[in-house]
Structure formats: structure tokens, C-alpha cells
Backbone as CSV, one residue per row, in Angstrom:
resi,resn,N_x,N_y,N_z,CA_x,CA_y,CA_z,C_x,C_y,C_z
1,LYS,111.591,98.977,109.456,112.179,99.366,110.717,111.946,98.288,111.769
2,ARG,110.788,97.631,111.667,110.466,96.586,112.638,111.473,95.448,112.556
3,VAL,111.811,95.013,111.337,112.780,93.931,111.138,114.146,94.374,111.642
4,ALA,114.536,95.596,111.323,115.841,96.107,111.755,115.956,96.131,113.278
5,ARG,114.875,96.484,113.944,114.896,96.497,115.419,115.046,95.080,115.983
6,LYS,114.387,94.105,115.341,114.436,92.718,115.836,115.844,92.148,115.783
7,VAL,116.615,92.528,114.766,117.948,91.948,114.591,119.063,92.894,115.025
8,ALA,118.722,94.006,115.633,119.708,95.037,115.993,120.834,94.497,116.878
9,GLY,120.542,93.679,117.834,121.557,93.162,118.738,122.388,92.033,118.155
10,LEU,122.058,91.570,116.979,122.737,90.428,116.375,123.807,90.839,115.364
11,ASP,124.106,92.107,115.279,125.098,92.628,114.325,124.753,92.234,112.884
12,ILE,123.475,92.346,112.558,122.973,92.031,111.219,122.518,93.331,110.558
13,LYS,122.894,93.492,109.311,122.467,94.653,108.530,121.208,94.296,107.742
14,VAL,120.310,95.230,107.633,119.108,95.069,106.821,119.294,95.960,105.598
15,VAL,119.387,95.335,104.432,119.609,96.083,103.194,118.255,96.342,102.534
16,VAL,117.995,97.615,102.268,116.766,98.015,101.585,117.180,98.503,100.202
17,PHE,116.655,97.844,99.154,116.993,98.209,97.784,115.819,98.946,97.163
18,LEU,116.065,100.170,96.739,115.055,100.986,96.062,115.434,101.051,94.588
19,ASP,114.590,100.520,93.732,114.899,100.444,92.304,114.187,101.564,91.547
20,GLU,114.846,102.044,90.516,114.294,103.053,89.611,113.757,104.267,90.362
21,ILE,114.562,104.789,91.276,114.073,105.877,92.124,113.702,107.125,91.341
22,ASN,114.350,107.344,90.194,114.026,108.572,89.460,112.833,108.407,88.525
23,THR,112.083,107.330,88.690,110.795,107.207,88.001,109.653,107.403,88.996
24,ALA,109.988,107.557,90.253,108.971,107.711,91.295,108.523,109.167,91.390
25,SER,107.298,109.352,91.829,106.767,110.707,91.994,107.038,111.245,93.399
26,VAL,107.785,110.492,94.197,108.042,110.874,95.592,109.542,111.053,95.857
27,LEU,110.219,111.776,94.976,111.670,111.952,95.130,112.029,112.645,96.443
28,GLY,111.155,113.493,96.948,111.409,114.135,98.245,111.497,113.125,99.368
29,LEU,110.597,112.162,99.361,110.609,111.102,100.372,111.838,110.214,100.208
30,ILE,112.173,109.904,98.967,113.358,109.077,98.706,114.618,109.800,99.163
31,LYS,114.694,111.111,98.926,115.837,111.913,99.405,115.905,111.860,100.929
32,GLU,114.751,111.955,101.596,114.731,111.894,103.059,115.280,110.553,103.553
33,ILE,114.894,109.475,102.901,115.340,108.144,103.317,116.843,107.980,103.090
34,ILE,117.321,108.359,101.900,118.720,108.114,101.547,119.669,109.127,102.177
35,VAL,119.375,110.398,102.053,120.298,111.446,102.505,120.126,111.747,103.996
36,ASP,118.884,111.956,104.418,118.626,112.331,105.815,118.552,111.119,106.741
37,ARG,118.443,109.911,106.153,118.319,108.669,106.904,117.174,108.711,107.911
38,SER,116.015,109.187,107.398,114.805,109.193,108.220,113.612,108.882,107.334
39,LEU,112.504,108.559,107.977,111.259,108.278,107.265,110.153,109.020,107.993
40,ASN,109.576,109.998,107.318,108.561,110.869,107.931,109.067,111.506,109.221
41,GLY,110.350,111.873,109.214,110.940,112.545,110.366,111.507,111.623,111.424
42,ASP,111.200,110.333,111.365,111.728,109.373,112.348,113.043,108.806,111.832
43,PRO,114.115,108.873,112.630,115.413,108.350,112.183,115.345,106.858,111.870
44,LEU,116.076,106.448,110.830,116.179,105.027,110.500,117.074,104.343,111.519
45,GLU,116.862,103.061,111.683,117.721,102.280,112.577,119.140,102.265,112.016
46,GLU,120.126,102.188,112.886,121.540,102.225,112.461,121.923,101.041,111.582
47,ASN,121.255,99.910,111.725,121.619,98.721,110.952,120.893,98.641,109.602
48,ILE,120.195,99.700,109.211,119.556,99.732,107.898,120.521,100.352,106.895
49,VAL,120.747,99.633,105.802,121.606,100.109,104.720,120.715,100.322,103.500
50,ILE,120.767,101.525,102.952,119.943,101.846,101.789,120.802,101.771,100.533
51,VAL,120.327,101.021,99.544,120.958,100.932,98.227,119.875,101.290,97.220
52,ALA,120.218,102.122,96.249,119.212,102.543,95.277,119.791,102.525,93.871
53,ALA,118.903,102.369,92.903,119.292,102.403,91.493,118.374,103.386,90.770
54,CYS,118.935,104.002,89.744,118.124,104.916,88.940,118.407,104.686,87.466
55,ASN,117.538,105.194,86.644,117.668,105.055,85.195,118.400,106.255,84.624
56,PRO,119.096,106.059,83.505,119.737,107.211,82.871,118.676,108.138,82.278
57,VAL,118.916,109.428,82.402,118.012,110.407,81.813,118.473,110.655,80.390
58,ARG,117.572,110.444,79.457,117.894,110.680,78.046,117.230,111.963,77.611
59,LYS,118.012,112.821,77.025,117.469,114.073,76.543,116.850,113.857,75.170
60,SER,115.599,114.258,75.005,114.880,114.117,73.745,114.297,115.465,73.367
61,THR,114.152,115.675,72.103,113.473,116.878,71.654,111.979,116.649,71.785
62,LEU,111.221,117.720,71.795,109.773,117.610,71.925,109.187,116.795,70.784
63,SER,109.715,116.957,69.581,109.181,116.195,68.443,109.466,114.703,68.600
64,GLN,110.631,114.340,69.178,110.930,112.924,69.416,109.975,112.337,70.447
65,VAL,109.727,113.081,71.509,108.821,112.612,72.557,107.426,112.413,71.991
66,THR,106.960,113.386,71.209,105.629,113.286,70.609,105.554,112.091,69.669
67,ALA,106.560,111.908,68.838,106.582,110.776,67.907,106.571,109.458,68.659
68,ASN,107.363,109.360,69.729,107.409,108.128,70.528,106.059,107.849,71.177
69,ARG,105.392,108.879,71.658,104.092,108.678,72.314,103.050,108.208,71.313
70,VAL,103.111,108.734,70.105,102.163,108.282,69.079,102.431,106.823,68.745
71,THR,103.716,106.460,68.600,104.096,105.087,68.276,103.684,104.123,69.386
72,ASP,103.867,104.547,70.626,103.646,103.673,71.777,102.284,103.859,72.436
73,LEU,101.362,104.494,71.742,100.046,104.752,72.299,99.447,103.472,72.867
74,GLY,98.941,103.561,74.057,98.325,102.403,74.688,99.195,101.780,75.752
75,ARG,100.494,102.045,75.748,101.355,101.500,76.800,101.178,102.333,78.061
76,GLU,101.259,101.695,79.209,100.985,102.374,80.471,101.918,103.558,80.718
77,TRP,103.204,103.404,80.423,104.157,104.475,80.740,103.922,105.718,79.910
78,VAL,103.242,105.599,78.788,102.958,106.759,77.939,102.048,107.738,78.666
79,SER,101.198,107.239,79.506,100.241,108.104,80.190,100.882,108.871,81.337
80,GLY,102.191,108.778,81.482,102.874,109.529,82.526,103.217,108.718,83.752
81,HIS,102.918,107.431,83.743,103.221,106.591,84.903,104.695,106.214,84.955
82,TYR,105.394,106.393,83.858,106.800,105.979,83.791,107.608,107.091,83.142
83,GLN,107.969,108.072,83.930,108.779,109.177,83.434,110.092,109.203,84.207
84,VAL,111.184,109.175,83.481,112.496,109.239,84.113,112.809,110.707,84.366
85,ARG,113.053,111.038,85.624,113.312,112.421,86.021,114.781,112.606,86.374
86,GLN,115.246,113.816,86.192,116.598,114.181,86.635,116.623,114.114,88.160
87,LEU,117.683,113.546,88.727,117.799,113.505,90.181,118.029,114.904,90.724
88,PRO,117.467,115.229,91.889,117.754,116.526,92.497,119.216,116.566,92.947
89,PRO,119.788,117.770,93.082,121.204,117.883,93.469,121.570,117.114,94.734
90,SER,120.667,117.053,95.707,120.971,116.347,96.957,121.195,114.860,96.733
91,LEU,120.598,114.281,95.687,120.808,112.863,95.377,121.875,112.666,94.308
92,SER,122.000,113.587,93.380,122.969,113.403,92.295,124.406,113.457,92.794
93,THR,124.647,114.105,93.931,126.013,114.166,94.461,126.476,112.829,95.024
94,ILE,125.546,111.931,95.310,125.924,110.617,95.848,125.633,109.504,94.848
95,CYS,125.553,109.862,93.572,125.226,108.920,92.507,126.499,108.513,91.757
96,TRP,126.665,107.217,91.518,127.796,106.723,90.740,127.282,106.170,89.426
97,ASP,127.982,106.470,88.348,127.617,105.956,87.028,128.504,104.758,86.732
98,PHE,127.907,103.572,86.700,128.658,102.354,86.432,128.649,101.984,84.956
99,GLY,128.073,102.865,84.130,128.046,102.597,82.700,126.977,101.580,82.351
100,ALA,127.139,100.968,81.197,126.162,99.993,80.718,126.885,98.745,80.239
101,LEU,126.172,97.634,80.272,126.737,96.395,79.750,126.876,96.470,78.231
102,LYS,127.921,95.866,77.729,128.060,95.742,76.284,127.172,94.601,75.820
103,ARG,126.843,94.586,74.555,125.931,93.574,74.011,126.423,92.151,74.342
104,GLU,127.716,91.901,74.224,128.242,90.557,74.493,128.223,90.202,75.982
105,GLN,128.081,91.201,76.868,128.032,90.951,78.293,126.618,90.633,78.782
106,GLU,125.621,91.023,77.992,124.241,90.826,78.441,123.818,89.387,78.430
């Protein structure tokens, strides 16, 4: 917000990119920033543009999840630090699916 205030009179936009938002444990705060355009109740500056990315949610059976955790034992995300969550309805309504790159495009 401090940077946005400094450049407010110069017709400059401040782009804030939030990556992998649906792996965060603070989806309520992220919803407040993106949808309500505020942070802890304080309105964001008008020249702040929020862009966010999320991961696709893959549906797995419990046995697949258990098998994957056994295989990947020791990796940090296995301990629950990296869980892809379904977006809440307030965020999913403003989400666009751009698909995935094909192997030859990567």
C-alpha cells in the first residue's frame, strides 16, 4: 500500500501477483484482498491491481492419497504444508481456466 500511495498521482498501477492461492491456509484473507479489495478491513488503494493464480484440484481416492504419501515420505508437502484446496464460491466465480500447456509447448 505504501508503494501504491507513492505513485498514486503518476497514473501508475501497482500489480500484486499472488501465486498458488489455493495452497495457502489463509483463503479468507486472500478472498478479502481479491473480492473485497481490502486488507484487514482497510480498503486497498485504487491503483493496486490484484492478479492471482491457483493450482488445479485433482480428485483422488483415499487409497491413492495414502499410497502417494507412503511413496513420497519425507517430502515437505506430505506433512500438510502443500495441500491444494478447492476455492470457496466467492473466489471460484471469478476464476478462469486457461487449460494446460501441451508437451510440445513446454
